[in-house]
C-alpha positions in Angstrom: 8.1 -30.1 2.3 4.9 -30.5 4.4 5.5 -30.4 8.2 3.3 -33.5 8.4 2.5 -35.7 5.4 -1.2 -36.6 5.7 -0.4 -40.0 4.0 1.6 -40.9 7.1 -1.4 -40.2 9.3 -3.8 -42.2 7.1 -1.4 -45.1 6.6 0.1 -45.8 10.0 -2.1 -46.0 13.0 0.9 -45.4 15.2 1.3 -41.9 13.8 -2.2 -41.0 15.0 -1.5 -42.3 18.5 1.8 -40.5 18.5 0.2 -37.2 17.5 -2.3 -37.5 20.3 0.4 -38.3 22.8 2.5 -35.3 21.4 -0.4 -32.9 21.8 -1.2 -34.0 25.4 2.5 -33.9 26.4 2.9 -30.5 24.6 0.0 -29.1 26.6 1.5 -30.5 29.9 5.0 -29.2 29.0 3.5 -25.8 28.2 1.8 -25.6 31.6 4.9 -26.7 33.4 6.9 -24.0 31.6 4.5 -21.3 32.6 4.3 -22.5 36.2 8.1 -22.8 36.5 8.6 -19.3 35.1 6.2 -17.8 37.6 7.8 -19.8 40.5 11.3 -18.7 39.5 10.3 -15.1 39.2 8.5 -15.2 42.5 11.4 -16.9 44.3 14.1 -14.6 42.9 12.0 -11.4 43.5 11.2 -12.6 47.0 14.9 -13.3 47.7 15.8 -9.8 46.4 13.3 -8.3 48.8 14.9 -10.2 51.7 12.5 -13.0 52.2 14.0 -16.1 53.8 13.8 -19.8 53.1 10.9 -20.2 55.5 8.8 -18.0 53.2 10.2 -19.1 49.9 10.8 -22.8 50.7 7.6 -24.0 49.1 8.5 -22.0 45.9 12.0 -23.5 45.7 10.6 -27.0 46.3 8.0 -26.5 43.7 10.6 -25.3 41.1 12.6 -28.5 41.8 9.4 -30.7 41.4 8.4 -28.9 38.2 12.0 -29.5 36.8 11.8 -33.2 37.6 8.3 -33.4 36.1 9.5 -31.8 32.9 12.4 -34.2 32.7 10.2 -37.2 33.3 7.6 -36.0 30.8 10.3 -35.4 28.1 11.7 -38.9 28.7 8.2 -40.5 28.5 7.3 -38.5 25.4 10.6 -39.4 23.6 10.2 -43.1 24.6 6.7 -43.1 23.2 7.9 -41.4 20.1 10.6 -44.0 19.4 8.0 -46.7 20.0 5.6 -45.1 17.5 8.5 -44.7 15.1 9.3 -48.4 15.3 5.7 -49.3 14.8 5.3 -46.9 11.9 8.5 -48.2 10.2 7.3 -51.8 10.7 3.9 -51.0 9.2 5.4 -49.2 6.2 7.9 -52.0 5.6 5.1 -54.6 5.8 3.0 -52.6 3.3 6.0 -52.2 1.0 6.9 -55.9 1.1 3.2 -56.9 0.6 3.0 -54.4 -2.3 6.0 -55.9 -4.2 5.4 -59.5 -3.3 1.8 -60.1 -2.3 -1.8 -59.2 -3.0 -1.8 -61.5 -6.0 0.7 -59.3 -7.9 4.5 -59.6 -7.6 6.9 -56.8 -8.4 9.8 -57.8 -10.6 12.8 -55.6 -11.5 13.8 -57.1 -14.8 13.2 -54.8 -17.8 9.9 -55.7 -19.3 9.1 -58.3 -16.7 7.1 -56.3 -14.2 8.8 -53.0 -13.6 7.4 -49.7 -14.9 9.6 -46.9 -16.2 11.0 -45.2 -13.2 10.6 -48.2 -10.9 13.4 -48.6 -8.4 15.8 -51.5 -8.7 15.8 -54.3 -6.0 18.9 -52.7 -4.4 17.2 -49.4 -4.1 14.1 -51.0 -2.6 16.4 -52.7 0.0 18.0 -49.3 0.8 14.6 -47.7 1.0 13.1 -50.3 3.4 16.2 -50.4 5.7 18.4 -47.3 5.9 15.8 -45.0 4.5 13.0 -45.7 6.9 15.3 -45.9 9.9 15.8 -42.2 9.5 12.1 -41.7 10.6 13.3 -42.0 14.2 14.5 -38.4 14.2 11.3 -37.3 12.6 9.1 -38.9 15.2 11.2 -38.6 18.3 12.4 -35.0 17.8 10.8 -33.1 14.9 7.1 -33.9 15.4 7.1 -33.2 19.2 8.9 -29.9 18.6 6.4 -29.1 15.9 3.6 -29.6 18.4 5.4 -27.4 21.0 6.0 -24.8 18.4 2.3 -24.5 17.8 1.3 -24.4 21.5 4.2 -22.8 23.6 4.6 -19.5 21.7 0.8 -18.8 21.9 0.7 -19.6 25.6 3.8 -17.6 26.3 2.4 -14.6 24.3 -0.9 -14.8 26.2 0.9 -14.7 29.6 3.4 -12.0 28.5 0.6 -9.7 27.2 -1.2 -10.2 30.5 2.0 -9.3 32.4 3.4 -6.6 30.1 1.7 -5.6 26.8 4.8 -3.7 25.5 7.0 -6.8 25.7 4.2 -8.8 24.2 4.1 -6.6 21.1 8.0 -6.9 20.8 7.7 -10.7 20.9 4.7 -10.7 18.5 6.5 -8.7 15.9 9.8 -10.6 16.1 8.4 -14.1 16.5 7.2 -14.6 12.8 10.8 -13.9 11.5 11.9 -17.3 12.6 9.3 -19.4 10.7 9.8 -17.1 7.6 13.5 -17.8 7.6 12.8 -21.5 8.3 10.6 -21.6 5.2 13.3 -19.9 3.1 16.0 -22.3 4.3 13.7 -25.3 4.0 13.0 -24.6 0.3 16.7 -24.3 -0.3 17.4 -27.5 1.6 14.6 -29.6 0.0 16.4 -30.0 -3.3 19.7 -30.9 -1.5 18.0 -33.5 0.7 16.2 -35.1 -2.3 19.5 -35.3 -4.2 21.2 -36.8 -1.2 18.6 -39.5 -0.9 18.6 -40.3 -4.6 22.3 -40.7 -4.6 22.1 -43.0 -1.5 19.5 -45.1 -3.2 21.5 -45.2 -6.4 24.7 -46.2 -4.5 22.9 -48.9 -2.5 21.2 -50.4 -5.6 24.4 -50.3 -7.7 26.5 -51.8 -5.0 24.0 -54.7 -4.6 24.0 -55.3 -8.4 27.8 -55.3 -8.4 28.1 -57.7 -5.5 25.6 -60.1 -7.1 27.4 -60.0 -10.5 31.0 -60.0 -9.1 31.9 -63.4 -10.5 30.8 -62.3 -14.0 32.6 -59.0 -13.7 35.8 -60.8 -12.5 35.7 -63.2 -15.5 35.4 -60.3 -17.9 37.9 -58.2 -16.0 35.4 -55.4 -15.4 35.5 -55.4 -11.6 37.9 -52.5 -11.4 35.7 -50.4 -13.7 32.6 -51.0 -11.5 34.7 -50.2 -8.4 35.5 -46.9 -10.0 31.8 -46.2 -10.6 31.0 -47.0 -7.0 33.8 -44.7 -5.8 32.5 -41.9 -8.0 28.9 -42.3 -6.8 30.1 -42.6 -3.2 32.0 -39.3 -3.6 28.9 -37.6 -5.1 26.9 -38.8 -2.1 29.6 -37.5 0.3 29.6 -34.1 -1.3 25.8 -34.0 -1.3 25.7 -35.0 2.4 28.3 -32.4 3.4 26.4 -29.7 1.4 23.2 -30.6 3.3 25.0 -30.5 6.6 26.6 -27.2 5.8 23.2 -25.7 5.1 21.9 -27.3 8.4 24.7 -25.7 10.4 24.2 -22.3 8.7 20.5 -22.4 9.2 20.9 -23.2 12.9 23.3 -20.3 13.3 20.8 -18.0 11.5 17.9 -19.1 13.7 20.0 -18.8 16.9 21.0 -15.3 15.9 17.5 -14.2 15.2 16.2 -15.6 18.5 19.1 -14.1 20.4 18.5 -10.6 18.9 14.8 -10.8 19.6 15.4 -11.8 23.2 18.0 -9.0 23.5 15.3 -6.4 22.3 12.9 -7.6 25.0 15.7 -7.5 27.6 16.8 -3.9 26.6 13.3 -2.5 26.7 12.5 -4.2 30.0 15.8 -3.0 31.5 15.2 0.6 30.5 11.7 0.6 32.0 12.9 -1.2 35.1 15.5 1.5 35.6 12.9 4.2 35.1 10.6 2.6 37.7 7.9 1.8 35.2 7.9 -2.0 35.9 8.1 -4.1 39.0 11.0 -6.6 39.5 8.9 -9.8 39.5 7.0 -8.9 36.3 10.3 -8.1 34.6 11.8 -11.5 35.7 8.7 -13.3 34.5 8.9 -11.8 31.0 12.6 -12.3 30.8 12.3 -16.0 31.8 9.4 -16.6 29.4 10.8 -14.6 26.3 13.4 -17.3 25.4 10.7 -20.0 25.8 8.6 -18.4 23.1 11.5 -18.7 20.5 13.0 -22.0 21.7 10.4 -24.4 20.1 10.7 -22.6 16.7 14.5 -22.7 16.8 14.3 -26.4 17.7 11.9 -27.1 14.9 14.4 -25.5 12.4 17.3 -27.5 13.9 15.4 -30.8 13.9 14.1 -30.2 10.4 17.3 -31.2 8.6 17.9 -34.3 10.7 14.4 -35.6 9.9 14.2 -34.8 6.2 16.0 -38.0 5.1 13.3 -40.1 6.7 10.6 -38.0 5.3 12.1 -38.3 1.8 12.3 -42.1 2.2 8.6 -42.2 3.4 7.6 -40.2 0.3 9.3 -42.7 -1.9 7.6 -45.5 -0.1 4.2 -43.8 -0.8 5.2 -43.3 -4.4 6.0 -47.0 -4.7 2.8 -48.0 -3.0 0.8 -45.7 -5.4 2.5 -47.3 -8.4 0.4 -49.9 -10.2 2.1 -53.3 -10.1 1.7 -55.9 -12.8 2.8 -55.0 -16.3 -0.3 -56.3 -17.9 -3.2 -53.8 -17.5 -6.7 -54.1 -18.8 -7.0 -51.6 -21.6 -9.9 -49.1 -21.3 -13.0 -50.6 -22.7 -11.4 -54.1 -23.0 -14.1 -56.3 -21.5 -15.8 -56.1 -18.2 -13.9 -55.0 -15.2 -12.8 -58.0 -13.1 -14.7 -58.8 -10.0 -12.8 -58.8 -6.7 -11.5 -62.3 -5.8 -12.8 -63.8 -2.6 -10.4 -64.0 0.3 -7.9 -66.8 0.3 -8.8 -70.0 2.0 -5.3 -71.2 2.8 -5.7 -74.4 0.7 -4.8 -75.1 -2.9 -7.6 -74.2 -5.4 -9.2 -77.2 -7.0 -9.1 -75.3 -10.3 -5.3 -76.0 -10.6 -6.2 -79.7 -11.2 -8.7 -78.8 -14.0 -8.8 -77.2 -17.5 -7.4 -73.9 -18.4 -8.5 -71.7 -21.3 -7.0 -68.6 -22.9 -9.4 -66.5 -25.0 -8.0 -63.7 -27.0 -5.4 -62.9 -24.4 -3.1 -60.0 -25.0 -0.4 -58.5 -22.9 1.5 -55.2 -23.5 4.4 -54.1 -21.3 4.8 -50.4 -20.6 7.1 -48.5 -22.9 6.9 -51.1 -25.7 5.4 -50.6 -29.1 4.5 -54.3 -29.8 2.5 -56.5 -27.3 4.2 -59.4 -25.6 1.2 -61.5 -26.5 -1.6 -60.8 -28.9 -4.9 -62.6 -29.4 -3.8 -65.9 -27.8 -6.3 -68.7 -27.9 -5.2 -71.9 -26.1 -6.9 -74.8 -24.2 -4.9 -76.8 -21.7 -6.8 -79.9 -20.6 -6.4 -81.5 -17.2 -3.4 -83.9 -17.2 -2.2 -82.6 -20.5 1.5 -81.8 -21.2 1.9 -78.7 -23.4 5.2 -77.7 -24.9 5.5 -74.0 -25.8 8.1 -73.2 -28.5 8.8 -70.2 -30.6 11.4 -67.5 -31.1 12.7 -65.3 -28.3 10.1 -62.5 -27.7 7.2 -64.7 -28.8 5.7 -64.4 -25.2 6.4 -67.9 -23.8 7.7 -66.6 -20.4 4.8 -64.0 -20.4 2.3 -66.8 -20.8 3.9 -68.5 -17.7 3.8 -65.3 -15.8 0.0 -65.1 -16.5 -0.4 -68.6 -15.1 1.7 -67.7 -12.1 -0.6 -64.6 -11.5 2.4 -62.3 -11.7 0.7 -60.4 -14.5 -2.8 -59.9 -15.7 -4.0 -59.9 -19.3 -4.6 -56.5 -20.8 -7.1 -58.0 -23.3 -9.1 -61.2 -23.4 -9.5 -63.5 -20.4 -8.2 -66.7 -18.8 -10.8 -69.1 -17.5 -10.3 -72.3 -15.4 -12.6 -75.2 -14.7 -12.1 -77.6 -11.8 -12.8 -81.3 -12.3 -16.6 -81.6 -12.5 -17.1 -77.9 -12.1 -18.0 -74.8 -14.3 -15.8 -72.4 -16.1 -14.7 -69.5 -13.9 -12.5 -66.4 -14.7 -9.1 -66.9 -13.2 -9.1 -63.5 -11.7 -12.0 -64.6 -9.4 -9.8 -67.3 -7.9 -7.7 -66.1 -4.9 -4.1 -65.7 -6.1 -2.7 -67.4 -3.0 -5.0 -70.4 -3.4 -4.1 -70.7 -7.1 -0.4 -70.6 -6.4 -0.7 -73.2 -3.7 -1.6 -75.7 -6.5 1.4 -74.8 -8.7 4.9 -76.2 -8.9 7.2 -73.8 -10.7 10.7 -74.6 -12.0 12.3 -71.5 -13.5 15.2 -71.4 -15.8 17.4 -70.0 -13.1 16.0 -71.3 -9.8 16.9 -69.3 -6.7 18.5 -71.4 -3.9 18.9 -69.8 -0.5 21.8 -69.9 1.9 20.2 -72.6 4.0 20.5 -76.4 4.1 19.7 -78.6 1.1 16.6 -80.0 3.0 15.3 -76.5 3.7 15.7 -75.5 0.1 13.8 -78.6 -1.1 10.9 -78.1 1.4 10.5 -74.4 0.5 7.1 -75.2 -1.1 6.1 -77.7 1.6 7.5 -76.4 4.9 6.0 -79.2 6.9 7.4 -82.0 4.8 9.2 -84.8 6.7 12.8 -85.7 6.1 11.7 -88.9 4.4 9.5 -86.9 1.9 12.5 -84.6 1.2 14.8 -87.6 0.5 12.2 -89.2 -1.7 11.8 -86.0 -3.7 15.5 -85.7 -4.1 15.8 -89.3 -5.2 13.1 -88.9 -7.9 14.8 -85.7 -9.0 18.2 -87.5 -9.5 19.7 -85.3 -6.7 20.1 -87.8 -3.9 23.4 -89.1 -5.0 25.3 -85.8 -5.2 23.5 -84.4 -2.1 24.7 -87.5 -0.1 28.2 -86.7 -1.1 28.1 -83.1 0.3 30.0 -82.5 3.6 26.9 -82.6 5.8 24.6 -84.2 3.3 21.1 -82.7 3.5 22.2 -80.4 6.3 24.8 -78.7 4.0 24.3 -75.0 3.5 24.3 -74.2 -0.2 25.5 -70.6 -0.1 23.6 -67.6 -1.6 22.0 -68.7 -4.9 23.3 -72.2 -4.4 26.9 -71.1 -5.0 28.3 -74.5 -4.0 26.4 -76.4 -6.7 26.7 -76.6 -10.5 24.0 -75.4 -12.8 22.6 -78.9 -13.3 22.7 -79.7 -9.6 20.8 -76.5 -8.9 18.2 -77.4 -11.5 17.7 -80.8 -9.9 17.3 -79.3 -6.4 14.6 -77.1 -7.9 12.9 -80.2 -9.4 13.1 -81.9 -6.0 11.4 -78.8 -4.6 8.6 -79.2 -7.1 8.3 -82.9 -6.4 8.1 -82.3 -2.7 5.4 -79.7 -3.2 3.2 -82.3 -5.0 1.1 -79.7 -6.9 -1.3 -80.7 -9.7 -0.1 -78.0 -12.1 3.6 -77.8 -13.1 5.2 -74.9 -15.0 8.7 -75.3 -16.3 10.7 -72.5 -18.0 13.7 -73.9 -20.1 14.6 -76.5 -17.5 17.6 -77.8 -19.5 18.9 -74.5 -20.9 22.7 -74.1 -20.7 23.2 -77.6 -19.3 25.7 -80.1 -20.6 24.2 -83.3 -22.1 24.7 -85.4 -19.0 23.0 -83.0 -16.7 20.3 -82.3 -19.3 19.5 -86.0 -19.5 19.3 -86.3 -15.7 16.9 -83.3 -15.6 14.7 -84.8 -18.3 14.5 -88.0 -16.3 13.5 -86.1 -13.2 11.0 -84.0 -15.2 9.3 -87.1 -16.6 8.8 -88.3 -13.0 7.5 -84.9 -11.9 4.9 -84.7 -14.6 3.3 -88.1 -14.0 -0.4 -87.5 -13.5 -0.1 -83.7 -13.6 -1.0 -80.9 -15.9 2.2 -79.3 -17.3 3.1 -76.3 -19.4 6.8 -76.4 -20.5 8.7 -73.7 -22.2 11.7 -75.1 -24.2 13.8 -74.5 -27.2 15.4 -78.0 -26.8 14.0 -80.3 -29.5 14.6 -83.3 -27.2 11.4 -82.5 -25.2 9.2 -83.0 -28.3 11.0 -86.3 -29.1 9.3 -88.3 -26.3 11.6 -87.3 -23.4 8.6 -87.2 -21.1 7.5 -90.7 -21.9 4.7 -89.5 -24.2 5.1 -86.8 -26.7 3.5 -83.5 -25.4 1.3 -81.3 -27.5 3.5 -78.7 -29.1 2.2 -75.1 -29.4 4.4 -72.8 -31.4 4.0 -69.1 -30.5 4.8 -66.6 -33.3 6.2 -63.2 -32.7 3.2 -61.1 -31.8 1.8 -58.2 -33.7 -1.2 -56.0 -33.0 -3.3 -57.8 -35.5 -2.0 -61.4 -35.2 -4.0 -64.1 -33.4 -2.5 -67.3 -32.1 -4.6 -70.3 -33.0 -5.5 -73.0 -30.5 
């Protein structure tokens, strides 16, 4: 384990500030330690020689002032460290969230839908971003300052001791390296335990979140007790790993304390013998005896703080591993076309290209770990205002095609081009992802509804929408009737994932959300899957209103969509199961 991960210094500006503050405070603390030791030796030796308070009053006062200054400096340094830790955690969390949700690529945890082999689950990411990074407080507030002191104080103390008594300096110089040697040996033994403890904690958090989210299904199939037993077993493994790490921490603290105590005892013995023989004056002996423990103290504290800070360091390493992982399952194969140019910065407005034509040319997508591509050689033109119905067997790549239009993935082969009304063809990758998505209304098969009011769920894609606009969107989505019957109407909280609504009602809220967004490009993924005939008919009616005057790409197995459910029969494109050689015709 590196004492200071250089990636932390490069990534978080607060770390660089904290290091500068730690070095300055370490130098000041070192100076105060030396001054306090000399003042104490001078005052005690003077008192032993019979000097009164009139002679030693200034020294006693100076000792008190130095003690107060050390306390104030320690308080200020720790407060600054905690502030730096808070800023660093905030920066790392923002980078992690931006990495998995922003920058034009979105992390998804579903197998084959965005996660790479070895990618953490959503629950593990939550544990990492919360409990894991919180452990950085000990690293910043206690470990790093002690690391700086361990680099400065022993050298300064050795210099003064050699100047005062070279024999004691040699004893300290010989015994001092034993502490970092033992620290390194103990640290190597602890590293594996700390990593295992963190992995078990992440696994426990991720599995617990999965179980809580799937509890209704587990209860229906009478598997809740089995999952509770698994959580109990993983929790017990984490407990044993934590206790093992703590046991090593306590034993290492005992070993370091014993080494430091024996080393100081050697210095005290040789000083005592020479003092009795008259080969050393009393003030020098006191100065060396006061400074000797200070030479070992920072190293002992580094060893003690090492274990408390390692969980945060392990979490930070996993954050960097996650940040280094390439997101987006579709990668451009080596030699497959020209490397994409960087898109211009987002403008904050919907891209005009979403209201224009879209063209797929030889588009191929391959997910990591799969032998066959998800899409292979797809050629498809979608004209502005056209409604395209995608059909085909499961695994044909229908949802993958939607993910390409949503900019959640990128094609590994071929290219996607867009042409705004009256404009020229442009590669989609040159359009800012944020601007592109602003012009899209997406209704997934399982829309996510948040535990907020109905109105807030509907205006998710249009935060500034008025209540009248929300009601109109709900009315056109065939949702106004059942929403009005809820206890607080549009102010009713829906519960997590819309728990208070049926599947058909959730789908109509999602359609109202798309209507409220008023985007020129609409993407729908199986909007009537798993719905009863009555709800499916209501959803089709709402979809027909949603698609008026808009470009639409609809994924559906339901034959009712091709039978004029949208008012006019859409163009049907059937996607076959892809193979490396197969090309999908226009």
